[in-house]
DRENDO-1510 file (C-alpha; in Angstrom, 1 decimal, always signed):
<recs>
REC; n; res; u; v; w
REC; 1; MET; +70.4; +96.7; +84.3 .
REC; 2; GLY; +71.7; +93.4; +82.2 .
REC; 3; ARG; +74.5; +92.8; +84.6 .
REC; 4; PHE; +72.3; +93.0; +87.8 .
REC; 5; VAL; +69.8; +90.5; +85.8 .
REC; 6; GLU; +72.7; +87.8; +85.2 .
REC; 7; ILE; +73.3; +88.5; +89.4 .
REC; 8; ARG; +69.9; +87.3; +90.3 .
REC; 9; GLN; +69.7; +84.6; +87.6 .
REC; 10; VAL; +73.1; +83.4; +89.3 .
REC; 11; ALA; +71.6; +83.2; +92.7 .
REC; 12; GLU; +67.8; +81.8; +91.6 .
REC; 13; SER; +70.2; +79.1; +90.0 .
REC; 14; LEU; +72.4; +78.8; +93.2 .
REC; 15; GLN; +69.4; +78.7; +95.0 .
REC; 16; ARG; +67.6; +76.6; +93.0 .
REC; 17; TYR; +70.5; +73.8; +92.5 .
REC; 18; THR; +71.6; +73.6; +96.2 .
REC; 19; GLY; +68.3; +73.7; +97.2 .
REC; 20; ILE; +69.4; +76.0; +100.5 .
REC; 21; ASP; +66.8; +77.4; +102.6 .
REC; 22; SER; +68.7; +80.8; +102.9 .
REC; 23; ASP; +66.5; +84.0; +102.0 .
REC; 24; LEU; +66.8; +84.9; +98.0 .
REC; 25; ASP; +67.7; +88.5; +99.1 .
REC; 26; ILE; +70.4; +87.8; +101.1 .
REC; 27; ILE; +72.6; +85.8; +98.5 .
REC; 28; ILE; +71.7; +88.4; +96.0 .
REC; 29; ASP; +73.8; +90.6; +98.6 .
REC; 30; SER; +76.3; +88.1; +99.0 .
REC; 31; LEU; +76.7; +88.5; +95.1 .
REC; 32; CYS; +76.4; +91.8; +94.7 .
REC; 33; TRP; +79.3; +92.5; +96.9 .
REC; 34; LEU; +81.3; +90.2; +94.6 .
REC; 35; ALA; +80.2; +91.9; +91.7 .
REC; 36; LEU; +81.1; +95.8; +92.9 .
REC; 37; GLU; +84.9; +94.9; +92.3 .
REC; 38; ARG; +84.2; +94.6; +88.4 .
REC; 39; GLY; +81.5; +96.9; +87.8 .
REC; 40; GLY; +81.3; +99.4; +90.1 .
REC; 41; ASN; +81.8; +102.3; +88.1 .
REC; 42; CYS; +79.4; +101.3; +84.9 .
REC; 43; PRO; +76.6; +99.4; +86.4 .
REC; 44; GLY; +74.8; +97.6; +84.2 .
REC; 45; SER; +76.7; +97.9; +80.8 .
REC; 46; ARG; +78.9; +95.0; +79.5 .
REC; 47; PRO; +81.6; +97.3; +78.1 .
REC; 48; GLY; +81.9; +99.1; +81.5 .
REC; 49; TRP; +82.5; +96.1; +83.3 .
REC; 50; ALA; +84.7; +94.5; +80.6 .
REC; 51; SER; +88.4; +94.3; +81.3 .
REC; 52; HIS; +89.6; +94.3; +78.1 .
REC; 53; ASP; +87.7; +95.5; +74.6 .
REC; 54; GLY; +88.1; +91.6; +73.3 .
REC; 55; ARG; +85.4; +90.4; +75.5 .
REC; 56; ILE; +82.4; +93.3; +75.1 .
REC; 57; ASN; +80.7; +91.2; +72.9 .
REC; 58; GLU; +81.0; +87.8; +75.1 .
REC; 59; GLU; +77.6; +85.8; +76.0 .
REC; 60; SER; +77.0; +85.7; +79.3 .
REC; 61; ASN; +78.3; +82.3; +80.9 .
REC; 62; LEU; +75.8; +81.4; +83.0 .
REC; 63; GLY; +77.4; +77.9; +84.5 .
REC; 64; LEU; +80.9; +80.0; +85.0 .
REC; 65; ASN; +79.6; +83.0; +87.1 .
REC; 66; LEU; +77.7; +79.6; +89.1 .
REC; 67; LEU; +80.9; +78.3; +89.7 .
REC; 68; SER; +82.4; +81.8; +91.0 .
REC; 69; ALA; +79.9; +82.2; +93.2 .
REC; 70; ALA; +79.7; +78.4; +94.7 .
REC; 71; ALA; +83.8; +78.6; +95.1 .
REC; 72; TYR; +83.5; +81.7; +97.3 .
REC; 73; LEU; +80.1; +80.3; +99.4 .
REC; 74; GLY; +81.5; +77.2; +99.9 .
REC; 75; TYR; +79.0; +74.4; +97.8 .
REC; 76; MET; +81.6; +71.9; +96.9 .
REC; 77; PRO; +78.9; +70.0; +95.3 .
REC; 78; LEU; +78.0; +72.0; +93.1 .
REC; 79; VAL; +81.7; +73.1; +92.4 .
REC; 80; LEU; +82.5; +69.0; +91.4 .
REC; 81; ASP; +79.1; +69.3; +89.4 .
REC; 82; LEU; +80.0; +72.1; +87.4 .
REC; 83; LEU; +84.1; +71.2; +86.7 .
REC; 84; ARG; +82.8; +67.9; +85.8 .
REC; 85; GLN; +80.7; +69.9; +82.9 .
REC; 86; GLY; +84.3; +71.4; +81.6 .
REC; 87; TYR; +83.7; +75.1; +83.1 .
REC; 88; CYS; +87.4; +76.3; +84.1 .
REC; 89; SER; +88.2; +77.4; +87.6 .
REC; 90; THR; +90.8; +80.3; +86.2 .
REC; 91; LYS; +88.7; +82.2; +84.1 .
REC; 92; ASP; +86.1; +84.6; +84.5 .
REC; 93; ASN; +82.5; +86.1; +82.8 .
REC; 94; ASP; +83.4; +89.5; +83.7 .
REC; 95; LEU; +80.9; +89.5; +86.4 .
REC; 96; PHE; +82.9; +87.8; +89.3 .
REC; 97; PRO; +86.2; +87.2; +89.9 .
REC; 98; SER; +87.3; +83.7; +88.6 .
REC; 99; PRO; +86.3; +80.8; +90.8 .
REC; 100; ILE; +90.1; +80.0; +91.9 .
REC; 101; ARG; +90.3; +83.5; +93.3 .
REC; 102; LEU; +87.1; +83.6; +95.1 .
REC; 103; ALA; +88.3; +80.1; +97.0 .
REC; 104; ALA; +91.4; +81.4; +98.2 .
REC; 105; TRP; +90.1; +85.2; +98.9 .
REC; 106; ALA; +87.4; +83.3; +101.2 .
REC; 107; GLY; +89.4; +80.9; +102.4 .
REC; 108; ARG; +88.1; +77.8; +101.5 .
REC; 109; ALA; +91.1; +75.5; +101.2 .
REC; 110; ASP; +88.7; +72.7; +100.8 .
REC; 111; ILE; +87.6; +74.3; +97.2 .
REC; 112; LEU; +90.6; +75.7; +96.2 .
REC; 113; GLU; +92.8; +72.3; +96.2 .
REC; 114; VAL; +89.7; +70.6; +94.1 .
REC; 115; LEU; +90.3; +73.6; +92.0 .
REC; 116; GLN; +93.7; +72.9; +91.7 .
REC; 117; GLU; +93.6; +69.3; +91.3 .
REC; 118; HIS; +91.0; +69.9; +87.9 .
REC; 119; LEU; +94.1; +72.2; +86.7 .
REC; 120; PRO; +97.4; +71.5; +84.8 .
REC; 121; ASP; +100.8; +71.8; +86.6 .
REC; 122; TYR; +101.3; +74.9; +83.6 .
REC; 123; ASP; +99.6; +75.8; +80.5 .
REC; 124; GLU; +100.8; +78.5; +78.3 .
REC; 125; PHE; +98.2; +79.1; +75.3 .
REC; 126; ASN; +98.9; +82.6; +74.5 .
REC; 127; PRO; +102.3; +83.8; +75.2 .
REC; 128; ILE; +101.7; +87.3; +74.7 .
REC; 129; GLN; +98.8; +87.8; +77.0 .
REC; 130; THR; +99.8; +88.5; +80.7 .
REC; 131; PHE; +96.9; +88.5; +82.1 .
REC; 132; ASP; +94.9; +84.8; +80.8 .
REC; 133; GLY; +97.2; +83.8; +78.2 .
REC; 134; TRP; +98.3; +81.1; +80.8 .
REC; 135; ARG; +96.4; +78.7; +83.4 .
REC; 136; GLY; +97.5; +76.3; +85.9 .
REC; 137; LYS; +97.8; +75.2; +89.3 .
REC; 138; ILE; +98.9; +78.0; +91.1 .
REC; 139; GLY; +96.2; +80.4; +88.8 .
REC; 140; PRO; +96.4; +83.0; +88.0 .
REC; 141; GLY; +94.2; +84.7; +90.6 .
REC; 142; SER; +94.7; +82.2; +93.6 .
REC; 143; VAL; +97.7; +84.1; +94.5 .
REC; 144; GLU; +96.0; +87.7; +94.3 .
REC; 145; GLY; +93.2; +86.0; +96.1 .
REC; 146; ALA; +94.9; +84.4; +99.1 .
REC; 147; ALA; +97.1; +88.1; +99.3 .
REC; 148; ALA; +94.2; +89.9; +99.9 .
REC; 149; ARG; +93.0; +87.6; +102.4 .
REC; 150; GLY; +96.2; +88.0; +104.5 .
REC; 151; ASP; +96.6; +84.4; +105.1 .
REC; 152; LEU; +100.1; +83.2; +105.2 .
REC; 153; ASP; +98.7; +79.7; +105.2 .
REC; 154; MET; +96.1; +80.3; +101.9 .
REC; 155; VAL; +99.5; +81.7; +100.7 .
REC; 156; CYS; +101.5; +78.9; +100.8 .
REC; 157; LEU; +98.6; +76.9; +99.6 .
REC; 158; ALA; +98.0; +78.5; +96.6 .
REC; 159; VAL; +101.7; +78.9; +95.6 .
REC; 160; TYR; +102.5; +75.3; +96.3 .
REC; 161; PRO; +99.3; +73.5; +95.6 .
REC; 162; PRO; +99.6; +69.5; +97.1 .
REC; 163; SER; +98.2; +68.5; +93.9 .
REC; 164; ARG; +101.3; +69.7; +91.7 .
REC; 165; THR; +104.2; +67.8; +90.1 .
REC; 166; VAL; +106.8; +66.9; +91.7 .
REC; 167; THR; +109.7; +64.8; +90.0 .
REC; 168; SER; +112.4; +65.3; +91.9 .
REC; 169; LEU; +113.8; +67.1; +95.7 .
REC; 170; ASP; +115.3; +69.5; +93.5 .
REC; 171; LYS; +112.2; +70.9; +92.3 .
REC; 172; ALA; +110.4; +70.8; +95.4 .
REC; 173; SER; +110.8; +74.6; +95.6 .
REC; 174; ASP; +109.8; +75.4; +91.8 .
REC; 175; ILE; +106.8; +77.6; +91.1 .
REC; 176; VAL; +105.7; +77.0; +87.5 .
REC; 177; ASP; +108.9; +76.7; +85.8 .
REC; 178; GLN; +111.3; +79.5; +88.0 .
REC; 179; LYS; +112.6; +78.0; +91.4 .
REC; 180; PHE; +112.3; +79.8; +94.3 .
REC; 181; GLY; +114.5; +83.1; +95.0 .
REC; 182; HIS; +114.8; +83.3; +90.8 .
REC; 183; VAL; +111.2; +84.5; +89.9 .
REC; 184; HIS; +111.6; +86.7; +86.9 .
REC; 185; GLN; +109.7; +90.3; +87.6 .
REC; 186; ASN; +108.5; +90.1; +84.0 .
REC; 187; SER; +107.2; +86.6; +84.1 .
REC; 188; LYS; +103.6; +85.6; +84.1 .
REC; 189; ILE; +103.9; +84.3; +87.4 .
REC; 190; GLY; +106.2; +87.5; +88.6 .
REC; 191; PHE; +102.9; +89.7; +87.6 .
REC; 192; TYR; +100.4; +87.8; +90.0 .
REC; 193; LEU; +103.1; +88.3; +92.6 .
REC; 194; GLU; +103.6; +91.7; +92.3 .
REC; 195; ARG; +99.6; +91.9; +92.2 .
REC; 196; GLY; +99.4; +90.0; +95.4 .
REC; 197; MET; +102.3; +92.0; +97.2 .
REC; 198; ARG; +100.3; +95.2; +96.5 .
REC; 199; CYS; +97.0; +94.4; +97.3 .
REC; 200; THR; +97.3; +92.4; +100.7 .
REC; 201; ARG; +97.3; +93.8; +103.8 .
REC; 202; SER; +99.3; +91.7; +105.6 .
REC; 203; TRP; +103.8; +92.1; +105.6 .
REC; 204; ASP; +104.6; +89.1; +106.4 .
REC; 205; VAL; +102.6; +88.0; +103.3 .
REC; 206; TYR; +104.4; +91.0; +101.2 .
REC; 207; GLN; +107.6; +90.0; +102.8 .
REC; 208; TYR; +107.2; +86.1; +101.9 .
REC; 209; LEU; +106.0; +87.3; +98.5 .
REC; 210; GLY; +109.0; +89.4; +97.7 .
REC; 211; ARG; +111.2; +86.3; +98.8 .
REC; 212; PHE; +110.5; +84.6; +95.3 .
REC; 213; PHE; +112.0; +86.9; +92.9 .
REC; 214; GLU; +115.5; +87.4; +91.9 .
REC; 215; PRO; +117.3; +89.4; +93.5 .
REC; 216; GLY; +116.9; +93.3; +93.2 .
REC; 217; GLN; +113.6; +92.6; +91.3 .
REC; 218; GLY; +110.0; +92.2; +92.5 .
REC; 219; ASP; +108.3; +95.1; +93.9 .
REC; 220; ASP; +108.7; +98.2; +94.4 .
REC; 221; ILE; +108.6; +99.9; +97.7 .
REC; 222; ASN; +107.4; +102.9; +96.1 .
REC; 223; PHE; +105.3; +101.8; +93.2 .
REC; 224; SER; +103.8; +99.4; +96.0 .
REC; 225; LEU; +103.1; +102.7; +98.0 .
REC; 226; ARG; +101.1; +104.1; +95.8 .
REC; 227; PHE; +98.6; +101.4; +96.2 .
REC; 228; HIS; +98.4; +100.8; +99.5 .
REC; 229; VAL; +98.0; +104.7; +100.1 .
REC; 230; GLY; +94.9; +104.6; +98.2 .
REC; 231; ALA; +93.3; +101.5; +99.6 .
REC; 232; GLY; +93.8; +103.0; +103.2 .
REC; 233; ASN; +96.1; +100.0; +104.2 .
REC; 234; LEU; +97.4; +102.1; +107.0 .
REC; 235; ASP; +99.8; +99.1; +108.6 .
REC; 236; MET; +101.3; +98.3; +105.4 .
REC; 237; VAL; +102.0; +102.0; +105.1 .
REC; 238; ARG; +103.9; +102.4; +108.1 .
REC; 239; HIS; +105.9; +99.0; +107.3 .
REC; 240; LEU; +106.5; +100.6; +103.7 .
REC; 241; LEU; +107.9; +103.9; +105.3 .
REC; 242; ASP; +109.7; +101.8; +108.0 .
REC; 243; ALA; +111.3; +99.8; +104.9 .
REC; 244; GLY; +112.9; +103.0; +103.0 .
REC; 245; ALA; +110.0; +104.6; +100.8 .
REC; 246; ASP; +109.9; +107.9; +100.0 .
REC; 247; VAL; +107.5; +109.6; +102.0 .
REC; 248; VAL; +107.5; +112.7; +99.8 .
REC; 249; GLY; +107.2; +111.6; +96.4 .
REC; 250; ARG; +108.4; +114.3; +94.3 .
REC; 251; GLU; +108.2; +111.5; +91.1 .
REC; 252; MET; +105.5; +109.8; +91.8 .
REC; 253; PRO; +103.1; +109.6; +88.8 .
REC; 254; ARG; +99.6; +109.8; +90.2 .
REC; 255; GLY; +101.0; +112.2; +93.1 .
REC; 256; SER; +103.0; +112.4; +96.0 .
REC; 257; PRO; +101.4; +109.6; +99.0 .
REC; 258; LEU; +100.1; +112.8; +100.6 .
REC; 259; VAL; +98.0; +113.5; +97.6 .
REC; 260; GLN; +96.6; +109.9; +97.1 .
REC; 261; ALA; +95.7; +109.8; +100.8 .
REC; 262; ALA; +93.9; +112.8; +100.6 .
REC; 263; ARG; +92.0; +112.2; +97.4 .
REC; 264; ALA; +90.8; +108.7; +98.5 .
REC; 265; CYS; +89.8; +110.4; +102.2 .
REC; 266; HIS; +91.9; +108.2; +104.5 .
REC; 267; GLU; +92.2; +110.5; +106.7 .
REC; 268; ASP; +94.5; +108.1; +109.4 .
REC; 269; VAL; +97.2; +107.3; +106.6 .
REC; 270; VAL; +97.2; +111.6; +105.8 .
REC; 271; ASP; +98.1; +111.9; +109.7 .
REC; 272; LEU; +100.5; +108.7; +109.6 .
REC; 273; LEU; +102.3; +110.7; +106.4 .
REC; 274; LEU; +102.5; +114.1; +108.1 .
REC; 275; ALA; +104.0; +112.5; +110.8 .
REC; 276; ARG; +106.7; +111.0; +108.8 .
REC; 277; GLY; +107.4; +114.3; +107.0 .
REC; 278; ALA; +105.4; +114.1; +104.4 .
REC; 279; ASP; +105.6; +118.0; +102.3 .
REC; 280; PRO; +101.8; +119.1; +102.1 .
REC; 281; ASN; +103.0; +121.5; +99.2 .
REC; 282; VAL; +104.9; +118.3; +96.7 .
REC; 283; ARG; +102.5; +117.3; +95.0 .
REC; 284; GLY; +104.4; +114.9; +92.7 .
REC; 285; LEU; +103.2; +114.3; +89.4 .
REC; 286; TYR; +99.6; +115.4; +90.0 .
REC; 287; ARG; +98.2; +117.4; +87.8 .
REC; 288; GLY; +94.7; +117.7; +89.5 .
REC; 289; GLY; +95.8; +120.8; +91.7 .
REC; 290; THR; +97.7; +120.9; +94.7 .
REC; 291; VAL; +97.3; +118.6; +98.2 .
REC; 292; LEU; +94.2; +120.9; +99.1 .
REC; 293; THR; +92.6; +120.1; +95.4 .
REC; 294; ALA; +93.4; +116.3; +96.5 .
REC; 295; ALA; +91.2; +116.9; +99.9 .
REC; 296; ALA; +88.5; +118.8; +98.3 .
REC; 297; LYS; +87.5; +115.8; +95.6 .
REC; 298; GLY; +87.9; +113.5; +98.7 .
REC; 299; GLY; +84.9; +115.3; +99.9 .
REC; 300; SER; +86.7; +115.9; +103.5 .
REC; 301; LEU; +87.0; +119.2; +105.4 .
REC; 302; ALA; +88.7; +117.5; +108.4 .
REC; 303; ILE; +91.5; +116.4; +105.8 .
REC; 304; LEU; +91.4; +119.8; +104.2 .
REC; 305; ARG; +91.9; +121.6; +107.2 .
REC; 306; LYS; +94.8; +119.3; +108.5 .
REC; 307; LEU; +96.3; +120.3; +105.4 .
REC; 308; LEU; +96.2; +123.6; +106.4 .
REC; 309; ARG; +97.5; +123.5; +109.8 .
REC; 310; ALA; +100.7; +121.5; +108.0 .
REC; 311; GLY; +101.6; +124.4; +106.1 .
REC; 312; ALA; +99.5; +123.6; +103.1 .
REC; 313; ARG; +99.7; +127.0; +100.6 .
REC; 314; VAL; +96.8; +128.5; +99.7 .
REC; 315; VAL; +96.8; +128.9; +95.6 .
REC; 316; ARG; +94.6; +131.6; +94.5 .
REC; 317; GLY; +93.7; +130.9; +91.2 .
REC; 318; ASP; +93.2; +127.2; +92.2 .
REC; 319; LYS; +89.5; +127.0; +90.9 .
REC; 320; ARG; +89.8; +123.0; +90.7 .
REC; 321; THR; +89.3; +123.0; +94.5 .
REC; 322; LEU; +86.2; +124.9; +94.7 .
REC; 323; LEU; +85.1; +123.5; +91.8 .
REC; 324; TYR; +85.1; +120.0; +93.0 .
REC; 325; ALA; +84.0; +121.4; +97.2 .
REC; 326; VAL; +80.7; +123.1; +94.7 .
REC; 327; MET; +80.2; +120.1; +93.2 .
REC; 328; ALA; +79.7; +117.8; +96.0 .
REC; 329; GLU; +77.5; +120.6; +97.3 .
REC; 330; HIS; +79.9; +120.8; +100.7 .
REC; 331; THR; +78.6; +124.0; +101.8 .
REC; 332; ALA; +81.2; +124.1; +105.2 .
REC; 333; MET; +84.1; +123.7; +102.8 .
REC; 334; VAL; +82.7; +125.8; +99.8 .
REC; 335; GLU; +83.0; +128.5; +102.8 .
REC; 336; LEU; +86.2; +128.6; +104.0 .
REC; 337; LEU; +87.6; +128.5; +100.6 .
REC; 338; LEU; +86.0; +131.4; +99.5 .
REC; 339; LYS; +87.1; +132.8; +103.0 .
REC; 340; MET; +90.4; +131.7; +101.6 .
REC; 341; ASN; +89.7; +133.6; +98.6 .
REC; 342; ILE; +90.5; +130.7; +96.4 .
REC; 343; GLY; +89.1; +131.4; +92.7 .
REC; 344; ASP; +89.6; +134.7; +91.1 .
REC; 345; ALA; +86.1; +136.4; +89.5 .
REC; 346; LYS; +86.2; +134.8; +86.3 .
REC; 347; ASP; +86.6; +131.5; +87.8 .
REC; 348; ARG; +83.9; +132.2; +90.6 .
REC; 349; SER; +81.8; +132.8; +87.7 .
REC; 350; LEU; +82.3; +129.9; +85.6 .
REC; 351; ILE; +81.7; +127.5; +88.8 .
REC; 352; LEU; +78.6; +129.2; +89.2 .
REC; 353; GLY; +77.5; +128.6; +86.0 .
REC; 354; LEU; +77.9; +125.2; +86.5 .
REC; 355; ALA; +76.5; +125.2; +90.0 .
REC; 356; LEU; +73.2; +126.3; +88.1 .
REC; 357; GLU; +73.8; +123.7; +85.1 .
REC; 358; GLY; +73.9; +121.1; +87.7 .
REC; 359; GLY; +70.5; +122.8; +89.9 .
REC; 360; LEU; +72.9; +123.1; +92.8 .
REC; 361; GLU; +70.9; +125.7; +93.7 .
REC; 362; SER; +72.2; +126.2; +97.5 .
REC; 363; MET; +75.6; +126.3; +95.9 .
REC; 364; ALA; +74.4; +129.7; +93.3 .
REC; 365; GLU; +73.1; +131.2; +96.5 .
REC; 366; ILE; +76.8; +130.8; +98.7 .
REC; 367; LEU; +79.0; +131.9; +94.9 .
REC; 368; GLN; +76.5; +134.4; +94.3 .
REC; 369; GLY; +76.6; +135.6; +98.1 .
REC; 370; TRP; +80.8; +135.7; +97.4 .
REC; 371; GLY; +79.9; +138.4; +95.1 .
REC; 372; ALA; +80.1; +135.6; +91.5 .
REC; 373; SER; +78.1; +136.7; +88.6 .
REC; 374; ARG; +76.3; +134.8; +86.1 .
REC; 375; PRO; +79.2; +133.7; +83.4 .
</recs>
């Protein structure tokens, strides 16, 4: 429970410092949503929350976490006090995102400007590290936060801070040490511009960020499609398909767009992809089974039925599809798959054993009713 204790400590410090009358539970709720992005997979464990192994044993940093919370919730006096104490707005403690990212994401333009004022134009202190080997008035983090918000004005503020040093009109369009329209894809700022393109829900923001790159560089629309399909960003998926993204996706590394949408349980995206010509029998480079497997893993019977109506072929030996449905205790899906004769006797016996091991008595009863025997 260590990291959840940290969240409570931040909430209590925030309440104590600001003297706000808000119920502590409300503050904790707000902060938990911030932490969810980082620690949802491994709650309570610092190794699971850390972004890389080098920070696993790093001690908790209450002041830095407090700066993130204050930037997000808009407590300017606390932000100023913590900056005077020397806390850096581009860093984080692997609990919340960085203060500068949160200020941009929350639309706190006044706080974002203050954070920018306390940073150099550009400072590269570790040329090898792409993520956190530099800092400056534009981040890292602020462009990504503003893009995720989908606010073009906030993106412009993140990219062109009012406090930046401009020595001549010729440099008025510079971003870090590169010119607008000539940012290299593999540069540090290029990396974050691409991340902004992949997390935004705004087509205007996507296009604006893309114009920073050199011709022929920048985000690949097929690669970007993968992120937006998985996130369920329907409008972005539609725009990317209109721009020529591959709806079939035979070579996509994590599966075709249809596989990814089914696995993430985005029914509206599945509808759009099918309407645009997606082939339900193309899995891309997905090794986790068929598109029906992805639907079963996502737990959506509605999507599975849509795919079947669209012509998805049933693979009799596809034990993974049946296994996912059983592990989710999805009775209707399990019954449907058994009627479709998915899984041979050996597969069903193996899945029955796993169901019994997991205490899934209702699933074991259904499997045995269809002739599965104990392994």
